[in-house]
py3Dmol code that shows the C-alpha trace and the ligand (Angstrom):
import py3Dmol

protein = """\
ATOM      1  CA  MET A   1      81.386  66.380 107.261  1.00  0.00           C
ATOM      2  CA  THR A   2      84.098  66.927 109.974  1.00  0.00           C
ATOM      3  CA  LEU A   3      85.499  70.474 110.631  1.00  0.00           C
ATOM      4  CA  THR A   4      88.838  71.348 112.305  1.00  0.00           C
ATOM      5  CA  LYS A   5      89.310  73.704 115.188  1.00  0.00           C
ATOM      6  CA  GLN A   6      91.106  75.896 112.358  1.00  0.00           C
ATOM      7  CA  ASP A   7      88.011  75.691 110.383  1.00  0.00           C
ATOM      8  CA  ALA A   8      86.067  77.233 113.385  1.00  0.00           C
ATOM      9  CA  VAL A   9      88.819  79.824 114.029  1.00  0.00           C
ATOM     10  CA  ASN A  10      88.620  80.845 110.299  1.00  0.00           C
ATOM     11  CA  GLN A  11      84.839  81.063 110.491  1.00  0.00           C
ATOM     12  CA  MET A  12      84.710  82.997 113.728  1.00  0.00           C
ATOM     13  CA  MET A  13      87.135  85.321 112.288  1.00  0.00           C
ATOM     14  CA  GLY A  14      85.489  85.764 108.900  1.00  0.00           C
ATOM     15  CA  PHE A  15      84.208  89.126 109.997  1.00  0.00           C
ATOM     16  CA  PHE A  16      87.704  90.607 109.729  1.00  0.00           C
ATOM     17  CA  GLN A  17      87.254  89.988 106.010  1.00  0.00           C
ATOM     18  CA  ALA A  18      83.645  91.248 105.883  1.00  0.00           C
ATOM     19  CA  LYS A  19      84.397  94.699 107.905  1.00  0.00           C
ATOM     20  CA  THR A  20      87.489  95.248 105.814  1.00  0.00           C
ATOM     21  CA  LEU A  21      85.520  95.051 102.652  1.00  0.00           C
ATOM     22  CA  THR A  22      82.695  97.073 103.801  1.00  0.00           C
ATOM     23  CA  ALA A  23      84.739  99.734 105.283  1.00  0.00           C
ATOM     24  CA  ALA A  24      86.873  99.853 101.845  1.00  0.00           C
ATOM     25  CA  LEU A  25      83.634 100.232  99.916  1.00  0.00           C
ATOM     26  CA  ASP A  26      82.286 102.837 102.314  1.00  0.00           C
ATOM     27  CA  LEU A  27      85.507 104.870 102.020  1.00  0.00           C
ATOM     28  CA  LYS A  28      85.179 104.635  98.302  1.00  0.00           C
ATOM     29  CA  LEU A  29      88.798 103.499  98.300  1.00  0.00           C
ATOM     30  CA  PHE A  30      88.562 101.169  95.227  1.00  0.00           C
ATOM     31  CA  ASP A  31      87.150 104.271  93.178  1.00  0.00           C
ATOM     32  CA  HIS A  32      90.513 106.195  93.607  1.00  0.00           C
ATOM     33  CA  LEU A  33      92.286 102.991  91.984  1.00  0.00           C
ATOM     34  CA  HIS A  34      90.034 102.791  89.063  1.00  0.00           C
ATOM     35  CA  ASN A  35      92.163 103.152  85.965  1.00  0.00           C
ATOM     36  CA  GLN A  36      95.174 104.236  87.875  1.00  0.00           C
ATOM     37  CA  ASP A  37      97.985 102.772  89.896  1.00  0.00           C
ATOM     38  CA  LEU A  38      98.521 104.768  93.179  1.00  0.00           C
ATOM     39  CA  SER A  39     101.070 104.685  96.016  1.00  0.00           C
ATOM     40  CA  ALA A  40      99.907 104.384  99.437  1.00  0.00           C
ATOM     41  CA  GLN A  41     100.705 107.981 100.145  1.00  0.00           C
ATOM     42  CA  ALA A  42      98.610 109.144  96.982  1.00  0.00           C
ATOM     43  CA  VAL A  43      95.724 106.778  98.233  1.00  0.00           C
ATOM     44  CA  ALA A  44      96.077 108.406 101.590  1.00  0.00           C
ATOM     45  CA  ASP A  45      95.997 111.892 100.168  1.00  0.00           C
ATOM     46  CA  LYS A  46      92.906 111.161  98.060  1.00  0.00           C
ATOM     47  CA  LEU A  47      91.186 109.871 101.320  1.00  0.00           C
ATOM     48  CA  ASN A  48      92.504 112.780 103.237  1.00  0.00           C
ATOM     49  CA  SER A  49      93.569 110.140 105.842  1.00  0.00           C
ATOM     50  CA  PRO A  50      96.800 109.207 107.737  1.00  0.00           C
ATOM     51  CA  LEU A  51      99.351 107.324 105.709  1.00  0.00           C
ATOM     52  CA  ARG A  52      99.901 104.624 108.233  1.00  0.00           C
ATOM     53  CA  SER A  53      96.331 103.475 108.611  1.00  0.00           C
ATOM     54  CA  VAL A  54      95.542 103.608 104.950  1.00  0.00           C
ATOM     55  CA  GLU A  55      98.595 101.608 104.190  1.00  0.00           C
ATOM     56  CA  GLN A  56      97.423  99.003 106.770  1.00  0.00           C
ATOM     57  CA  MET A  57      94.149  98.766 104.822  1.00  0.00           C
ATOM     58  CA  LEU A  58      95.857  98.636 101.351  1.00  0.00           C
ATOM     59  CA  ILE A  59      98.055  95.828 102.740  1.00  0.00           C
ATOM     60  CA  ALA A  60      95.046  93.931 103.937  1.00  0.00           C
ATOM     61  CA  LEU A  61      93.004  94.272 100.710  1.00  0.00           C
ATOM     62  CA  ARG A  62      96.103  93.103  98.791  1.00  0.00           C
ATOM     63  CA  ALA A  63      96.481  89.897 101.129  1.00  0.00           C
ATOM     64  CA  MET A  64      92.700  89.280 100.453  1.00  0.00           C
ATOM     65  CA  GLY A  65      93.500  89.523  96.955  1.00  0.00           C
ATOM     66  CA  TYR A  66      91.423  92.397  95.735  1.00  0.00           C
ATOM     67  CA  LEU A  67      94.539  94.400  95.090  1.00  0.00           C
ATOM     68  CA  ASP A  68      97.951  93.699  93.436  1.00  0.00           C
ATOM     69  CA  LYS A  69     101.342  95.993  93.888  1.00  0.00           C
ATOM     70  CA  GLN A  70     103.208  96.853  90.977  1.00  0.00           C
ATOM     71  CA  GLY A  71     106.452  98.599  92.263  1.00  0.00           C
ATOM     72  CA  GLU A  72     105.474 101.236  94.879  1.00  0.00           C
ATOM     73  CA  CYS A  73     101.987 101.427  93.472  1.00  0.00           C
ATOM     74  CA  TYR A  74      98.634  99.458  94.283  1.00  0.00           C
ATOM     75  CA  HIS A  75      96.519  98.198  91.331  1.00  0.00           C
ATOM     76  CA  LEU A  76      93.097  97.500  90.936  1.00  0.00           C
ATOM     77  CA  PRO A  77      92.395  94.607  88.521  1.00  0.00           C
ATOM     78  CA  GLN A  78      89.570  95.520  85.976  1.00  0.00           C
ATOM     79  CA  GLU A  79      87.664  92.202  87.043  1.00  0.00           C
ATOM     80  CA  HIS A  80      87.489  93.544  90.655  1.00  0.00           C
ATOM     81  CA  ALA A  81      86.505  97.055  89.562  1.00  0.00           C
ATOM     82  CA  SER A  82      83.439  95.711  88.044  1.00  0.00           C
ATOM     83  CA  PHE A  83      81.938  95.302  91.458  1.00  0.00           C
ATOM     84  CA  LEU A  84      84.101  97.507  93.760  1.00  0.00           C
ATOM     85  CA  VAL A  85      83.964 100.840  91.988  1.00  0.00           C
ATOM     86  CA  SER A  86      80.949 102.916  92.747  1.00  0.00           C
ATOM     87  CA  SER A  87      80.295 104.080  89.054  1.00  0.00           C
ATOM     88  CA  GLU A  88      80.108 100.357  87.946  1.00  0.00           C
ATOM     89  CA  PRO A  89      76.742  98.859  87.508  1.00  0.00           C
ATOM     90  CA  MET A  90      77.418  95.843  89.676  1.00  0.00           C
ATOM     91  CA  TRP A  91      78.926  97.965  92.545  1.00  0.00           C
ATOM     92  CA  LEU A  92      78.466  96.132  95.953  1.00  0.00           C
ATOM     93  CA  GLY A  93      78.630  99.246  98.048  1.00  0.00           C
ATOM     94  CA  TRP A  94      74.752  99.297  98.295  1.00  0.00           C
ATOM     95  CA  LEU A  95      75.173  95.798 100.160  1.00  0.00           C
ATOM     96  CA  GLY A  96      78.088  96.986 102.313  1.00  0.00           C
ATOM     97  CA  ARG A  97      76.057 100.121 103.589  1.00  0.00           C
ATOM     98  CA  HIS A  98      73.059  97.711 104.207  1.00  0.00           C
ATOM     99  CA  ILE A  99      75.266  95.372 106.301  1.00  0.00           C
ATOM    100  CA  ASP A 100      76.939  98.048 108.250  1.00  0.00           C
ATOM    101  CA  THR A 101      73.836  99.941 109.137  1.00  0.00           C
ATOM    102  CA  PHE A 102      71.467  97.145 109.585  1.00  0.00           C
ATOM    103  CA  LEU A 103      72.632  93.525 109.490  1.00  0.00           C
ATOM    104  CA  TYR A 104      76.038  93.771 111.510  1.00  0.00           C
ATOM    105  CA  PRO A 105      74.559  95.735 114.516  1.00  0.00           C
ATOM    106  CA  LEU A 106      71.608  92.943 114.513  1.00  0.00           C
ATOM    107  CA  TRP A 107      73.780  90.061 114.217  1.00  0.00           C
ATOM    108  CA  GLY A 108      75.736  91.381 117.355  1.00  0.00           C
ATOM    109  CA  GLU A 109      72.622  90.071 119.231  1.00  0.00           C
ATOM    110  CA  LEU A 110      72.129  86.744 117.769  1.00  0.00           C
ATOM    111  CA  ASN A 111      72.425  84.995 120.911  1.00  0.00           C
ATOM    112  CA  THR A 112      69.827  86.935 122.521  1.00  0.00           C
ATOM    113  CA  ALA A 113      67.588  86.344 119.541  1.00  0.00           C
ATOM    114  CA  VAL A 114      68.118  82.645 119.868  1.00  0.00           C
ATOM    115  CA  VAL A 115      67.235  82.380 123.589  1.00  0.00           C
ATOM    116  CA  SER A 116      64.133  84.651 123.238  1.00  0.00           C
ATOM    117  CA  ASP A 117      63.051  83.852 119.728  1.00  0.00           C
ATOM    118  CA  SER A 118      62.808  87.335 119.021  1.00  0.00           C
ATOM    119  CA  ASN A 119      64.272  89.987 116.590  1.00  0.00           C
ATOM    120  CA  GLN A 120      66.588  92.511 117.988  1.00  0.00           C
ATOM    121  CA  ARG A 121      65.320  95.779 116.461  1.00  0.00           C
ATOM    122  CA  GLN A 122      64.119  97.299 119.859  1.00  0.00           C
ATOM    123  CA  LYS A 123      67.619  96.557 121.271  1.00  0.00           C
ATOM    124  CA  VAL A 124      69.693  97.886 118.291  1.00  0.00           C
ATOM    125  CA  PHE A 125      67.271 100.664 116.860  1.00  0.00           C
ATOM    126  CA  GLY A 126      65.591 101.595 120.051  1.00  0.00           C
ATOM    127  CA  ASP A 127      61.935 101.243 118.953  1.00  0.00           C
ATOM    128  CA  ASN A 128      59.126  98.779 117.709  1.00  0.00           C
ATOM    129  CA  ARG A 129      58.714  99.906 114.346  1.00  0.00           C
ATOM    130  CA  SER A 130      58.394  97.068 111.744  1.00  0.00           C
ATOM    131  CA  TRP A 131      61.305  95.952 109.869  1.00  0.00           C
ATOM    132  CA  PHE A 132      60.474  97.450 106.642  1.00  0.00           C
ATOM    133  CA  ASP A 133      59.411 100.812 108.440  1.00  0.00           C
ATOM    134  CA  ILE A 134      63.111 100.786 109.730  1.00  0.00           C
ATOM    135  CA  LEU A 135      64.468  99.986 106.682  1.00  0.00           C
ATOM    136  CA  TYR A 136      62.526 102.671 104.754  1.00  0.00           C
ATOM    137  CA  GLN A 137      63.035 105.571 107.094  1.00  0.00           C
ATOM    138  CA  ASN A 138      65.818 107.131 105.322  1.00  0.00           C
ATOM    139  CA  PRO A 139      65.647 107.615 101.322  1.00  0.00           C
ATOM    140  CA  GLU A 140      69.299 106.469 101.206  1.00  0.00           C
ATOM    141  CA  ASP A 141      68.551 103.239 103.123  1.00  0.00           C
ATOM    142  CA  VAL A 142      65.787 102.432 100.858  1.00  0.00           C
ATOM    143  CA  THR A 143      68.192 102.823  97.858  1.00  0.00           C
ATOM    144  CA  ASP A 144      70.881 100.560  99.579  1.00  0.00           C
ATOM    145  CA  PHE A 145      68.287  97.901 100.340  1.00  0.00           C
ATOM    146  CA  GLN A 146      66.595  97.775  97.124  1.00  0.00           C
ATOM    147  CA  GLU A 147      69.722  98.018  94.729  1.00  0.00           C
ATOM    148  CA  PHE A 148      71.410  95.222  96.303  1.00  0.00           C
ATOM    149  CA  LEU A 149      68.288  93.177  96.185  1.00  0.00           C
ATOM    150  CA  GLY A 150      68.077  93.828  92.473  1.00  0.00           C
ATOM    151  CA  LYS A 151      71.634  92.649  91.925  1.00  0.00           C
ATOM    152  CA  PHE A 152      70.812  89.434  93.948  1.00  0.00           C
ATOM    153  CA  ALA A 153      67.503  88.821  92.013  1.00  0.00           C
ATOM    154  CA  ALA A 154      69.385  89.180  88.646  1.00  0.00           C
ATOM    155  CA  PRO A 155      70.417  85.267  88.095  1.00  0.00           C
ATOM    156  CA  PHE A 156      66.806  84.253  89.243  1.00  0.00           C
ATOM    157  CA  ILE A 157      65.156  86.611  86.910  1.00  0.00           C
ATOM    158  CA  GLU A 158      67.358  85.355  83.870  1.00  0.00           C
ATOM    159  CA  GLY A 159      66.127  81.962  84.616  1.00  0.00           C
ATOM    160  CA  PHE A 160      62.532  83.025  85.055  1.00  0.00           C
ATOM    161  CA  ILE A 161      62.377  84.689  81.780  1.00  0.00           C
ATOM    162  CA  GLN A 162      64.084  81.994  79.788  1.00  0.00           C
ATOM    163  CA  GLY A 163      62.230  79.207  81.525  1.00  0.00           C
ATOM    164  CA  TYR A 164      58.771  80.402  81.835  1.00  0.00           C
ATOM    165  CA  ASP A 165      56.051  81.059  78.936  1.00  0.00           C
ATOM    166  CA  PHE A 166      54.892  84.540  79.982  1.00  0.00           C
ATOM    167  CA  SER A 167      53.179  84.866  76.812  1.00  0.00           C
ATOM    168  CA  GLN A 168      50.245  82.937  77.985  1.00  0.00           C
ATOM    169  CA  HIS A 169      49.279  85.728  80.169  1.00  0.00           C
ATOM    170  CA  HIS A 170      47.719  88.993  79.452  1.00  0.00           C
ATOM    171  CA  SER A 171      48.557  90.827  82.654  1.00  0.00           C
ATOM    172  CA  PHE A 172      51.564  90.084  85.190  1.00  0.00           C
ATOM    173  CA  LEU A 173      51.699  91.823  88.786  1.00  0.00           C
ATOM    174  CA  ASP A 174      54.774  91.450  90.865  1.00  0.00           C
ATOM    175  CA  ILE A 175      54.172  92.036  94.543  1.00  0.00           C
ATOM    176  CA  GLY A 176      56.998  93.371  96.713  1.00  0.00           C
ATOM    177  CA  SER A 177      58.971  94.236  93.548  1.00  0.00           C
ATOM    178  CA  GLY A 178      61.761  96.293  95.150  1.00  0.00           C
ATOM    179  CA  ILE A 179      63.110  98.198  92.115  1.00  0.00           C
ATOM    180  CA  GLY A 180      61.170  96.533  89.624  1.00  0.00           C
ATOM    181  CA  THR A 181      63.856  94.434  88.282  1.00  0.00           C
ATOM    182  CA  LEU A 182      61.642  91.524  87.264  1.00  0.00           C
ATOM    183  CA  PRO A 183      58.884  93.454  85.524  1.00  0.00           C
ATOM    184  CA  ILE A 184      61.541  95.282  83.630  1.00  0.00           C
ATOM    185  CA  ALA A 185      62.817  92.107  82.413  1.00  0.00           C
ATOM    186  CA  VAL A 186      59.403  91.004  81.399  1.00  0.00           C
ATOM    187  CA  ALA A 187      58.603  94.310  79.676  1.00  0.00           C
ATOM    188  CA  GLU A 188      61.925  93.914  77.540  1.00  0.00           C
ATOM    189  CA  SER A 189      60.960  90.349  76.476  1.00  0.00           C
ATOM    190  CA  HIS A 190      57.218  90.436  76.239  1.00  0.00           C
ATOM    191  CA  PRO A 191      55.823  93.998  74.743  1.00  0.00           C
ATOM    192  CA  ASP A 192      52.268  92.918  74.806  1.00  0.00           C
ATOM    193  CA  ILE A 193      51.817  92.028  78.466  1.00  0.00           C
ATOM    194  CA  ASN A 194      50.333  94.598  80.884  1.00  0.00           C
ATOM    195  CA  LEU A 195      52.704  95.103  83.983  1.00  0.00           C
ATOM    196  CA  THR A 196      51.852  96.206  87.356  1.00  0.00           C
ATOM    197  CA  ILE A 197      53.755  96.450  90.640  1.00  0.00           C
ATOM    198  CA  CYS A 198      52.202  96.456  94.049  1.00  0.00           C
ATOM    199  CA  GLU A 199      54.299  97.900  96.729  1.00  0.00           C
ATOM    200  CA  LEU A 200      54.400  98.853 100.305  1.00  0.00           C
ATOM    201  CA  PRO A 201      53.263 102.717 100.228  1.00  0.00           C
ATOM    202  CA  GLN A 202      56.704 103.517 101.923  1.00  0.00           C
ATOM    203  CA  ALA A 203      58.658 102.043  98.782  1.00  0.00           C
ATOM    204  CA  CYS A 204      56.465 103.495  96.100  1.00  0.00           C
ATOM    205  CA  ALA A 205      57.903 106.987  95.672  1.00  0.00           C
ATOM    206  CA  PHE A 206      61.493 105.439  95.311  1.00  0.00           C
ATOM    207  CA  LEU A 207      60.260 102.923  93.115  1.00  0.00           C
ATOM    208  CA  ARG A 208      58.302 105.299  90.650  1.00  0.00           C
ATOM    209  CA  ASP A 209      61.139 107.647  90.432  1.00  0.00           C
ATOM    210  CA  ARG A 210      63.454 104.744  89.615  1.00  0.00           C
ATOM    211  CA  LEU A 211      61.130 103.224  86.856  1.00  0.00           C
ATOM    212  CA  ALA A 212      60.601 106.832  85.311  1.00  0.00           C
ATOM    213  CA  VAL A 213      64.530 107.396  85.063  1.00  0.00           C
ATOM    214  CA  GLN A 214      64.942 104.074  83.537  1.00  0.00           C
ATOM    215  CA  GLY A 215      62.075 104.866  80.953  1.00  0.00           C
ATOM    216  CA  TYR A 216      59.508 102.406  82.425  1.00  0.00           C
ATOM    217  CA  GLY A 217      57.314 105.158  84.136  1.00  0.00           C
ATOM    218  CA  ASP A 218      54.364 104.713  81.679  1.00  0.00           C
ATOM    219  CA  ARG A 219      54.987 100.798  80.884  1.00  0.00           C
ATOM    220  CA  ILE A 220      54.885  99.661  84.329  1.00  0.00           C
ATOM    221  CA  ASN A 221      52.102 100.762  86.534  1.00  0.00           C
ATOM    222  CA  VAL A 222      52.840 100.944  90.402  1.00  0.00           C
ATOM    223  CA  ILE A 223      49.763 100.503  92.971  1.00  0.00           C
ATOM    224  CA  GLU A 224      50.046 100.634  96.792  1.00  0.00           C
ATOM    225  CA  GLY A 225      49.283  97.617  98.738  1.00  0.00           C
ATOM    226  CA  ASP A 226      49.978  95.545 102.022  1.00  0.00           C
ATOM    227  CA  VAL A 227      49.573  91.716 101.588  1.00  0.00           C
ATOM    228  CA  ILE A 228      49.194  91.420 105.490  1.00  0.00           C
ATOM    229  CA  SER A 229      46.384  94.084 105.899  1.00  0.00           C
ATOM    230  CA  GLY A 230      44.901  92.595 102.834  1.00  0.00           C
ATOM    231  CA  LYS A 231      44.575  96.122 100.704  1.00  0.00           C
ATOM    232  CA  LEU A 232      44.976  94.412  97.565  1.00  0.00           C
ATOM    233  CA  ALA A 233      43.846  95.297  94.015  1.00  0.00           C
ATOM    234  CA  LEU A 234      44.704  92.032  92.047  1.00  0.00           C
ATOM    235  CA  GLN A 235      41.507  91.274  90.134  1.00  0.00           C
ATOM    236  CA  ASP A 236      42.785  92.187  86.627  1.00  0.00           C
ATOM    237  CA  HIS A 237      45.806  90.150  86.716  1.00  0.00           C
ATOM    238  CA  ASP A 238      45.987  86.545  85.654  1.00  0.00           C
ATOM    239  CA  LEU A 239      49.732  86.048  86.671  1.00  0.00           C
ATOM    240  CA  ILE A 240      50.870  87.115  90.253  1.00  0.00           C
ATOM    241  CA  HIS A 241      54.289  86.722  91.607  1.00  0.00           C
ATOM    242  CA  LEU A 242      55.820  87.345  95.074  1.00  0.00           C
ATOM    243  CA  GLY A 243      59.463  87.320  95.321  1.00  0.00           C
ATOM    244  CA  TRP A 244      61.589  86.446  98.172  1.00  0.00           C
ATOM    245  CA  MET A 245      58.904  87.957 100.600  1.00  0.00           C
ATOM    246  CA  LEU A 246      57.389  84.954 102.368  1.00  0.00           C
ATOM    247  CA  HIS A 247      60.505  84.312 104.274  1.00  0.00           C
ATOM    248  CA  ASP A 248      60.369  87.803 105.631  1.00  0.00           C
ATOM    249  CA  TYR A 249      57.280  86.693 107.779  1.00  0.00           C
ATOM    250  CA  ALA A 250      56.454  84.017 110.281  1.00  0.00           C
ATOM    251  CA  PRO A 251      54.644  80.821 108.954  1.00  0.00           C
ATOM    252  CA  GLU A 252      51.118  81.844 110.342  1.00  0.00           C
ATOM    253  CA  ILE A 253      51.727  85.230 108.610  1.00  0.00           C
ATOM    254  CA  GLN A 254      52.649  83.575 105.525  1.00  0.00           C
ATOM    255  CA  LEU A 255      49.429  81.796 105.700  1.00  0.00           C
ATOM    256  CA  THR A 256      47.533  85.139 105.947  1.00  0.00           C
ATOM    257  CA  ILE A 257      49.415  86.620 103.088  1.00  0.00           C
ATOM    258  CA  LEU A 258      48.722  83.522 100.656  1.00  0.00           C
ATOM    259  CA  GLN A 259      45.090  83.629 101.910  1.00  0.00           C
ATOM    260  CA  ASN A 260      44.873  87.578 101.239  1.00  0.00           C
ATOM    261  CA  ILE A 261      46.387  86.929  97.646  1.00  0.00           C
ATOM    262  CA  TYR A 262      44.181  84.080  97.102  1.00  0.00           C
ATOM    263  CA  GLN A 263      40.963  86.072  98.038  1.00  0.00           C
ATOM    264  CA  ALA A 264      41.894  89.219  95.991  1.00  0.00           C
ATOM    265  CA  MET A 265      43.289  87.389  92.906  1.00  0.00           C
ATOM    266  CA  PRO A 266      40.635  86.428  90.010  1.00  0.00           C
ATOM    267  CA  ALA A 267      39.494  82.867  89.459  1.00  0.00           C
ATOM    268  CA  GLY A 268      41.428  81.121  87.142  1.00  0.00           C
ATOM    269  CA  GLY A 269      44.497  83.057  87.972  1.00  0.00           C
ATOM    270  CA  ARG A 270      48.034  82.009  88.668  1.00  0.00           C
ATOM    271  CA  PHE A 271      50.117  82.603  91.758  1.00  0.00           C
ATOM    272  CA  MET A 272      53.917  81.988  92.110  1.00  0.00           C
ATOM    273  CA  ALA A 273      56.222  82.750  94.868  1.00  0.00           C
ATOM    274  CA  SER A 274      60.005  82.457  94.471  1.00  0.00           C
ATOM    275  CA  GLU A 275      61.993  81.616  97.486  1.00  0.00           C
ATOM    276  CA  THR A 276      65.389  79.914  98.284  1.00  0.00           C
ATOM    277  CA  PRO A 277      63.988  77.108 100.535  1.00  0.00           C
ATOM    278  CA  LEU A 278      65.878  74.784 102.664  1.00  0.00           C
ATOM    279  CA  ASN A 279      66.366  71.134 101.536  1.00  0.00           C
ATOM    280  CA  ASP A 280      64.104  68.619 102.788  1.00  0.00           C
ATOM    281  CA  GLU A 281      66.298  67.365 105.531  1.00  0.00           C
ATOM    282  CA  LYS A 282      66.850  70.946 106.568  1.00  0.00           C
ATOM    283  CA  SER A 283      70.706  70.351 106.397  1.00  0.00           C
ATOM    284  CA  GLY A 284      71.208  73.226 104.109  1.00  0.00           C
ATOM    285  CA  PRO A 285      72.018  74.924 101.862  1.00  0.00           C
ATOM    286  CA  GLU A 286      74.365  76.971 104.143  1.00  0.00           C
ATOM    287  CA  PHE A 287      73.358  80.319 102.817  1.00  0.00           C
ATOM    288  CA  THR A 288      69.712  79.654 103.284  1.00  0.00           C
ATOM    289  CA  ALA A 289      70.358  78.294 106.855  1.00  0.00           C
ATOM    290  CA  LEU A 290      72.220  81.455 107.610  1.00  0.00           C
ATOM    291  CA  LEU A 291      69.671  83.718 106.018  1.00  0.00           C
ATOM    292  CA  SER A 292      66.996  82.259 108.327  1.00  0.00           C
ATOM    293  CA  LEU A 293      69.037  83.654 111.396  1.00  0.00           C
ATOM    294  CA  ASN A 294      69.134  86.778 109.518  1.00  0.00           C
ATOM    295  CA  MET A 295      65.456  86.701 109.344  1.00  0.00           C
ATOM    296  CA  LEU A 296      65.272  85.916 113.153  1.00  0.00           C
ATOM    297  CA  VAL A 297      67.375  88.921 114.209  1.00  0.00           C
ATOM    298  CA  SER A 298      65.582  91.326 111.891  1.00  0.00           C
ATOM    299  CA  THR A 299      62.065  90.456 111.125  1.00  0.00           C
ATOM    300  CA  ASP A 300      58.733  89.448 112.988  1.00  0.00           C
ATOM    301  CA  GLY A 301      59.328  85.770 112.920  1.00  0.00           C
ATOM    302  CA  GLY A 302      60.781  85.365 109.559  1.00  0.00           C
ATOM    303  CA  ILE A 303      62.242  82.032 108.771  1.00  0.00           C
ATOM    304  CA  GLU A 304      63.410  79.963 105.931  1.00  0.00           C
ATOM    305  CA  SER A 305      61.150  76.815 105.039  1.00  0.00           C
ATOM    306  CA  SER A 306      61.456  73.697 103.115  1.00  0.00           C
ATOM    307  CA  THR A 307      59.764  73.258  99.673  1.00  0.00           C
ATOM    308  CA  GLU A 308      57.316  70.944 100.970  1.00  0.00           C
ATOM    309  CA  GLU A 309      56.264  73.378 103.746  1.00  0.00           C
ATOM    310  CA  TYR A 310      55.693  76.091 101.283  1.00  0.00           C
ATOM    311  CA  LEU A 311      53.595  73.683  99.112  1.00  0.00           C
ATOM    312  CA  GLU A 312      51.669  72.754 101.978  1.00  0.00           C
ATOM    313  CA  ARG A 313      50.889  76.457 102.640  1.00  0.00           C
ATOM    314  CA  PHE A 314      49.683  76.976  99.207  1.00  0.00           C
ATOM    315  CA  ARG A 315      47.437  73.966  99.405  1.00  0.00           C
ATOM    316  CA  ALA A 316      46.144  75.097 102.820  1.00  0.00           C
ATOM    317  CA  VAL A 317      44.629  78.335 101.315  1.00  0.00           C
ATOM    318  CA  GLY A 318      42.834  76.582  98.475  1.00  0.00           C
ATOM    319  CA  PHE A 319      45.438  76.607  95.530  1.00  0.00           C
ATOM    320  CA  GLU A 320      45.053  73.729  93.326  1.00  0.00           C
ATOM    321  CA  ASN A 321      47.568  72.155  90.993  1.00  0.00           C
ATOM    322  CA  VAL A 322      50.140  73.150  93.393  1.00  0.00           C
ATOM    323  CA  ARG A 323      53.615  72.506  92.203  1.00  0.00           C
ATOM    324  CA  ILE A 324      57.269  73.503  91.669  1.00  0.00           C
ATOM    325  CA  ILE A 325      58.272  74.827  88.293  1.00  0.00           C
ATOM    326  CA  GLU A 326      61.872  74.168  87.614  1.00  0.00           C
ATOM    327  CA  LEU A 327      64.032  76.994  86.504  1.00  0.00           C
ATOM    328  CA  SER A 328      67.929  77.492  86.123  1.00  0.00           C
ATOM    329  CA  GLY A 329      69.299  79.981  88.898  1.00  0.00           C
ATOM    330  CA  PRO A 330      69.146  80.192  92.552  1.00  0.00           C
ATOM    331  CA  ARG A 331      65.638  80.213  93.394  1.00  0.00           C
ATOM    332  CA  THR A 332      62.705  77.860  93.597  1.00  0.00           C
ATOM    333  CA  LEU A 333      59.379  78.957  91.956  1.00  0.00           C
ATOM    334  CA  ILE A 334      56.424  77.520  93.985  1.00  0.00           C
ATOM    335  CA  CYS A 335      53.140  77.802  91.967  1.00  0.00           C
ATOM    336  CA  GLY A 336      49.416  77.148  92.296  1.00  0.00           C
ATOM    337  CA  ASP A 337      46.262  78.025  90.461  1.00  0.00           C
ATOM    338  CA  LYS A 338      43.160  79.513  91.874  1.00  0.00           C
ATOM    339  CA  PRO A 339      40.079  77.284  90.626  1.00  0.00           C
ATOM    340  CA  GLN A 340      37.901  78.774  87.919  1.00  0.00           C
ATOM    341  CA  SER A 341      34.889  78.314  90.073  1.00  0.00           C
ATOM    342  CA  THR A 342      35.190  79.242  93.513  1.00  0.00           C
ATOM    343  CA  ASN A 343      33.080  80.752  96.398  1.00  0.00           C
ATOM    344  CA  LEU A 344      35.948  82.823  97.863  1.00  0.00           C
TER     345      LEU A 344
END
"""
ligand_1 = """\
27
LIG
C 63.131 90.936 100.312
S 62.349 92.067 99.276
C 62.384 91.136 97.861
C 62.444 91.989 96.472
C 62.117 91.369 95.160
N 60.791 90.864 95.210
C 63.043 90.181 95.116
O 62.407 89.036 94.745
O 64.330 90.290 95.274
C 60.800 92.104 99.887
C 60.021 93.221 99.179
O 58.596 92.934 99.731
C 58.054 94.258 100.104
N 57.093 94.171 101.030
C 57.430 93.681 102.546
N 56.186 93.439 103.096
C 55.165 93.829 102.463
C 53.920 93.836 102.409
N 53.200 93.509 103.644
N 52.931 94.191 101.369
C 53.451 94.386 100.085
N 54.879 94.322 99.944
C 55.812 94.124 100.928
C 59.166 95.168 100.436
O 58.989 96.537 100.256
C 60.350 94.458 99.516
O 60.536 95.283 98.327
"""
view = py3Dmol.view(width=600, height=400)
view.addModel(protein, "pdb")
view.setStyle({"model": 0}, {"cartoon": {"style": "trace"}})
view.addModel(ligand_1, "xyz")
view.setStyle({"model": 1}, {"stick": {}})
view.zoomTo()
view.show()
């Protein structure tokens, strides 16, 4: 692949687009154009802001393709409203706030992160707390993080439910479930399976509230646990899943996590991790390669790995029949079974 100087310029200036969108979402600008076309002056009045700068923003959003203009009025097409208006289920504002509050400041220190092989939390947030302690400090930050992750996970979950036979299991436990999107989908498709979520203590209150509001408070049990310190109650579950979490931690910590899960789960049980691995040559996919840099600036050694590296870590802690389960959708499912008779 040969890129031009213009490609490089476009990529370097890509933040113009990112920040225009996150700012417009933060201002809830699109909400005012939902189901009604408005002049720039009317939008400025709604935002209680000066006409000139609001019009600059509207012109940019139109140039980017999110808005149309009909006569003097700006128009938000319904297809765009479905992810830009805050009352819509697929609203991207959660992601926008997470980017503005956490990712953008951390990425501003990427050069330092690369030359020091270390996250930039101390420099950006001024303290040494863990990534998840910082993320979960304010309830609204927990909401932002978990809601956008729930949206990201949706296509994977669809493929998982369609492509894997959950009915061969009696009890499913999802570790680090976020807002519980996966167990909810399993509850809907498999009424007989027992469902439990194991989450960090800091995330449990939000999760229990969220499940109760959606009517799953009694159906899905929530237990506190930490896969690194090893406080895990996994004995009753014959299927355990860990979604998009190994990449949050350094390879040696990933081994500790896998070891802790292996030891805590029942003999004969099945364990799966869903990840978005790098390809074998580590030449992409581009999103995963960039996500790895996101792990570098934010977490303690988090990194994206190839499928073979994940399989090797599974084997190293004792799983047998280690394999990939093919699913449609964006993630790869790495799977291993704990032998029936084991001394661990
Ligand atoms: C990147 S999110 C993934 C959410 C969801 N499983 C998915 O697949 O999209 C990682 C989740 O793991 C949880 N988590 C992180 N470290 C953990 C730990 N040491 N023990 C248990 N859960 C942890 C976080 O609270 C968060 O919900």
